[in-house]
C-alpha positions, 0 to 999 in steps of 0.5 A: 934507769936514769938519766940527765938531760940538759935542755936548752930553749934560745926563748922560752916554751915549754917543754914535755916528755912523753912516758917518764917522769922528771926532777928540775935539777937547776935552772940556768944554773940556780935553784928550781922554782917552789913551782918545779919542785917534784915529779914533772913530764913537762917544765917550761924552759927560759933558757937552760933546765938540767933534768933528772929522767926516771924511765919506770917503763918501757917503749916499744920500736911501734909506740915510741916515747916522743920529747917536744916543746909544745911550739910546733914552729921549731920542730925543725931545729929538734924540738921534737924527737922519739926516743925508745927505752928498752925493758930491763933484763 
């Protein structure tokens, strides 16, 4: 399963999604930097990035995947959360 994510940050920070792989489609509307090409699970955000996220495994209610910024003081602003990926039917 694939999803398109748009992630914005008002100050530069890293962003990570557990249990998935993604490709950076653009950075602030431009082509990705060379270091952002290829499969990733963490990306540096300084403005806005568009990600093409690939879910290649399920998660479980007792063990969800997390998405997070490495800047913990931003947790209350939505930089940390959990996602459930259901198994394919």
